[in-house]
C-alpha positions, 0 to 999 in steps of 0.5 A: 668728889662733891662731898655728899655721903654715898649710901650703899645698898642693902647687903643681899647677904643681910636679906638672905640671913633675915629670910633664913632666921624667919624660916627657922621661926616658921619651922620652930612654930610648926614643930611646936604646934605639931608637938602639941597636936594642933593644926598647921599655921595657915597664913590668910590670903589677905597677907599675900594681897597686902604684900602685893599692894605694897609692891605695886605702890612701891613701884608706882612711886619709884617710877613717879620719882624717876620721871620727875627726876628725868624730865625735870618736872617740878622740883623734887623734894629730897625728903620725899626721895629719902623716905621712898628710899627708906620705904624701899629698904624696909620693903626689902626686908619685910619681903625677905622676912615673909618670903623666909617665913612662907618657905619655912612653913612649906618646908615643915610640910615636906617632911610629913608622912601624910601629904597636907591638903591644898588649902593648908599649903597653898596660902603659904605658897601664895604669901611666899611669892607675893613676898618675893614680888615685894622684895624684887619690886622694893629692890627696883624701887631702891634703884629708881631712887638712884640719881646720876652724878651731878654736872660738878663731878666731870665725869666721875661716875658715883655708884653710891645713892646721891641726895636729890636736889634740883 
């Protein structure tokens, strides 16, 4: 072993737990609004656009890092790689949170006796799908931050994330 610390992937159960808590919060908010006679919470479309923009940015930066490492183009700054990894992990948490929240809002509408109009549930669905896209792109970007083991390991496969040094 080279003495490098192994960084573990973000646990999928933590992401599921985050989504479940966010769904519960959304259900609570909708129940509270309904008990007060107020309209349902409707998410703006700009939230979905922002989540998709973050997903695209993560993928572009991850692919750029991967091509630099694979082709050996210039020196890769390890601090940039670690920042990208941290951003990808934050993207996973944000994606799980908004996916759960959007799902909870949609779930609250399913229990109503009168179906909600399309302008009420469509932004919730779009935001949930955009959050899932962010979650998937963040997981892919985390995978792109992986570096194959160095030559000093002599065939040992290192499943953990290695530091990027060239």
